[in-house]
C-alpha positions as CSV (number, residue, x, y, z in Angstrom):
1,M,90.0,58.5,209.3
2,P,92.6,59.2,212.1
3,D,93.2,55.5,212.5
4,I,93.7,55.0,208.8
5,M,96.2,57.9,208.8
6,H,98.0,56.4,211.8
7,D,98.3,52.9,210.3
8,H,99.6,54.4,207.0
9,L,102.2,56.5,209.0
10,V,103.5,53.5,211.0
11,D,103.7,51.4,207.8
12,F,105.7,54.2,206.1
13,I,108.1,54.5,209.0
14,S,108.6,50.7,209.2
15,R,109.4,50.5,205.5
16,N,111.9,53.4,205.7
17,K,113.4,52.7,209.1
18,D,116.9,52.1,207.7
19,K,117.2,55.5,206.0
20,P,116.4,59.1,206.8
21,F,112.8,60.1,206.5
22,Y,110.6,63.2,206.9
23,I,106.9,63.1,207.7
24,H,104.3,65.9,207.9
25,Y,101.5,64.4,210.0
26,A,98.4,66.6,209.9
27,L,96.2,65.2,212.7
28,S,92.6,65.7,211.7
29,H,91.0,65.8,215.1
30,I,88.9,68.8,216.4
31,H,88.7,70.2,212.8
32,G,85.5,70.5,210.9
33,K,82.5,68.6,212.2
34,I,83.4,67.0,215.6
35,Q,82.7,63.3,215.3
36,P,82.6,60.6,218.0
37,T,85.8,58.7,218.4
38,P,86.1,54.9,218.9
39,D,86.5,55.6,222.6
40,S,83.6,58.0,222.9
41,K,80.9,56.7,225.3
42,P,77.3,56.5,223.8
43,G,75.7,59.9,224.1
44,S,78.9,61.7,225.0
45,T,78.3,65.4,225.5
46,N,82.0,66.3,225.2
47,L,83.0,65.1,221.7
48,Y,85.6,67.9,221.6
49,G,87.3,66.6,224.7
50,D,87.0,63.0,223.4
51,N,88.9,63.9,220.2
52,I,91.6,65.6,222.1
53,D,92.0,62.5,224.3
54,Y,92.0,60.3,221.1
55,M,94.6,62.5,219.4
56,D,96.8,62.1,222.5
57,K,96.3,58.4,222.4
58,L,97.4,58.2,218.8
59,V,100.5,60.3,219.5
60,G,101.3,57.9,222.3
61,K,100.9,54.9,219.9
62,L,103.3,56.7,217.4
63,I,105.9,57.1,220.2
64,F,105.5,53.4,221.0
65,A,106.0,52.5,217.4
66,L,109.2,54.6,217.2
67,D,110.4,52.9,220.4
68,S,109.7,49.4,219.1
69,L,111.6,50.2,215.9
70,K,114.5,51.6,217.9
71,L,114.1,54.9,216.1
72,R,113.0,57.2,219.0
73,D,116.4,58.5,220.2
74,N,117.4,59.8,216.8
75,T,114.0,61.1,215.7
76,L,113.1,64.7,216.2
77,I,109.4,65.2,216.7
78,I,107.8,68.6,216.6
79,F,104.2,68.9,217.7
80,M,102.5,72.2,217.0
81,G,99.2,73.8,216.1
82,D,98.5,75.8,213.0
83,N,96.1,78.4,214.4
84,G,94.2,79.3,217.5
85,T,91.0,77.7,218.7
86,A,87.9,78.4,216.7
87,Q,84.8,80.2,218.0
88,G,82.6,78.0,220.1
89,F,85.6,76.2,221.7
90,A,87.9,79.2,222.4
91,E,86.8,79.5,226.0
92,R,88.4,76.1,226.6
93,S,91.8,77.3,225.2
94,T,93.3,78.5,228.4
95,I,96.7,78.7,230.1
96,G,96.6,78.0,233.8
97,G,92.8,78.4,233.6
98,R,93.1,81.9,232.1
99,P,91.4,82.6,228.7
100,L,93.5,84.0,225.9
101,S,93.0,87.2,224.1
102,G,91.2,86.5,220.8
103,M,90.6,83.3,218.9
104,K,91.0,81.7,215.4
105,G,90.3,84.3,212.7
106,T,91.3,87.2,214.8
107,M,94.5,89.3,214.8
108,K,95.0,88.8,218.5
109,E,97.3,86.3,220.4
110,G,94.5,83.7,220.6
111,G,94.4,83.6,216.8
112,S,98.1,82.8,216.1
113,L,99.8,81.7,219.3
114,V,99.9,77.9,219.4
115,P,101.7,75.2,221.4
116,M,104.9,73.8,220.1
117,I,106.6,70.8,221.7
118,A,109.9,69.4,220.5
119,N,111.1,65.9,221.5
120,W,114.4,64.5,220.5
121,P,116.2,62.2,223.1
122,A,119.5,62.3,221.2
123,G,119.5,66.1,220.8
124,I,117.5,67.6,223.5
125,S,119.3,66.9,226.8
126,K,116.8,68.1,229.4
127,E,113.2,69.2,229.7
128,R,112.7,73.0,229.6
129,I,110.3,75.7,228.6
130,S,111.5,78.5,226.3
131,D,109.9,81.8,225.6
132,I,111.8,82.7,222.4
133,L,109.9,83.9,219.4
134,I,109.4,81.1,216.8
135,D,107.6,81.4,213.5
136,A,106.3,78.5,211.3
137,S,108.7,79.6,208.6
138,D,111.6,78.7,211.0
139,I,110.9,75.0,210.5
140,L,112.6,74.8,207.1
141,P,116.0,76.3,208.1
142,T,116.0,74.4,211.4
143,F,115.5,71.0,209.7
144,A,118.0,71.9,207.1
145,E,120.7,72.7,209.7
146,I,120.0,69.6,211.7
147,A,120.1,67.4,208.6
148,G,123.2,69.1,207.2
149,A,121.4,70.3,204.1
150,N,122.1,73.5,202.2
151,L,119.3,76.0,201.7
152,P,118.5,77.2,198.1
153,M,120.9,79.8,196.8
154,N,119.6,83.2,195.7
155,T,116.4,82.6,197.5
156,I,115.0,84.7,200.3
157,I,114.2,82.5,203.3
158,D,111.9,84.1,205.8
159,G,112.7,81.6,208.5
160,Q,115.5,81.5,211.0
161,S,116.9,78.3,212.4
162,F,116.4,77.5,216.1
163,A,118.4,74.3,216.0
164,S,120.9,75.7,218.5
165,Q,118.2,76.5,221.0
166,L,116.8,73.0,220.7
167,T,120.1,71.5,221.7
168,G,120.5,73.8,224.7
169,K,122.9,76.4,223.1
170,K,122.2,80.1,223.2
171,G,122.1,80.6,219.4
172,K,120.6,83.8,217.8
173,S,116.9,84.1,218.4
174,R,114.7,86.0,216.0
175,E,113.8,89.5,217.1
176,W,110.3,89.8,215.5
177,I,107.6,87.8,213.8
178,F,105.1,88.9,211.1
179,M,101.5,87.7,210.9
180,E,99.0,88.3,208.1
181,L,95.4,87.2,207.8
182,G,93.3,88.3,204.8
183,N,94.0,92.1,204.5
184,K,95.2,92.5,208.0
185,W,98.7,92.1,209.4
186,Y,101.1,93.0,212.3
187,V,104.7,92.7,213.3
188,R,105.5,91.8,216.8
189,D,108.5,91.5,219.1
190,A,108.7,90.2,222.6
191,K,107.0,93.2,224.2
192,W,105.2,95.2,221.4
193,K,102.9,94.8,218.4
194,L,102.3,97.2,215.5
195,N,99.4,96.5,213.1
196,R,98.5,97.7,209.6
197,E,96.4,100.6,211.0
198,G,99.4,101.9,212.9
199,E,98.1,100.9,216.3
200,L,100.8,100.0,218.9
201,F,100.0,97.4,221.6
202,D,101.8,96.7,224.8
203,M,102.2,92.9,224.8
204,R,103.9,92.5,228.2
205,N,100.8,90.8,229.7
206,A,100.1,88.7,226.6
207,P,98.6,86.3,225.8
208,F,95.9,87.4,228.3
209,E,95.9,91.1,227.5
210,E,96.9,93.4,224.6
211,K,96.9,97.0,225.8
212,L,96.4,99.6,223.1
213,V,98.9,102.5,223.5
214,V,96.8,105.6,222.9
215,D,99.9,107.8,222.4
216,Y,103.1,106.0,221.6
217,N,105.0,109.3,222.1
218,Q,104.1,109.2,225.8
219,D,107.4,107.6,226.8
220,K,110.7,106.5,225.4
221,D,110.0,102.7,225.3
222,S,106.8,103.0,223.3
223,R,108.2,105.6,221.0
224,N,111.2,103.5,220.2
225,A,109.1,100.4,219.8
226,Y,106.8,102.2,217.3
227,K,109.8,103.4,215.3
228,R,111.5,100.0,215.3
229,L,108.4,98.0,214.3
230,K,107.3,100.5,211.6
231,E,110.7,100.3,210.0
232,I,110.2,96.5,209.8
233,L,106.7,96.8,208.3
234,D,108.0,99.4,205.8
235,K,110.7,97.1,204.7
236,L,108.3,94.1,204.3
237,D,105.8,96.3,202.6
238,P,102.9,93.8,202.7
239,A,100.5,96.4,201.1
240,S,102.4,96.0,197.8
241,G,101.4,92.3,197.6
242,I,98.2,90.7,196.4
243,L,95.7,91.6,199.0
244,D,92.7,89.6,200.1
245,E,90.0,92.2,200.4
246,G,87.7,89.8,202.1
247,N,86.4,89.9,205.7
248,G,89.7,89.3,207.4
249,T,89.3,85.5,207.8
250,G,91.4,84.7,204.8
251,K,88.5,82.9,203.2
252,K,87.4,83.8,199.7
253,P,83.8,84.7,199.2
254,R,81.7,82.1,197.4
255,I,81.1,82.6,193.7
256,K,78.0,81.4,192.1
257,I,78.6,79.9,188.7
258,R,75.6,79.8,186.3
259,K,75.4,76.6,184.4
260,R,74.9,76.7,180.7
261,N,72.3,74.5,179.1
């Protein structure tokens, strides 16, 4: 399947190389049942690693195709994950050899913190690492700004453009992000996190440690952080929405349907 997807993608780009195009390319590796790749050796005991390698190979082939079509310089590529690593493989999801706090399906950093890599030779002048807060909802306003498109009028847009930061300008970074999974949620800034239960966490050693603040009135910083984040949650008011009262994974319970004769 990944090869079929890749061939379809390159065909689409080739047919549309003379006009602007947008592609959402959902790589299907390491999701669901982990299958051998065409490059896996017989009896491989590391199919997970094989699929990561093969995904990297296909990304490289895509870059080669863009180079061959002379589209690379003016094509913005954003490579990012959609959630943390699932149970069973989370121990491999490390930074500098250090395991992350939590995994997919949890409300910890390892559940929602994902890699994001942006490549755009004509727009990104030099390689650098940024620690600004970025939310998936920021993709829409960012692409709209780069493309010179207007966002819908009279519509609340949750995202905030980071186009300026991509091109090396200071811009205005978002001050907080909101995460929700099932019937759980939190709001987080660069140093603190406040969840639905009113628990405040010190995130200054994240993503490796999330320290529960037992008494947020113990000092000025934690007291101000609690007040600031609670005001944001009160304004968002997620409890007034349609809640998933499941087990927190976001998955609906299976419903048995009785067949009629």
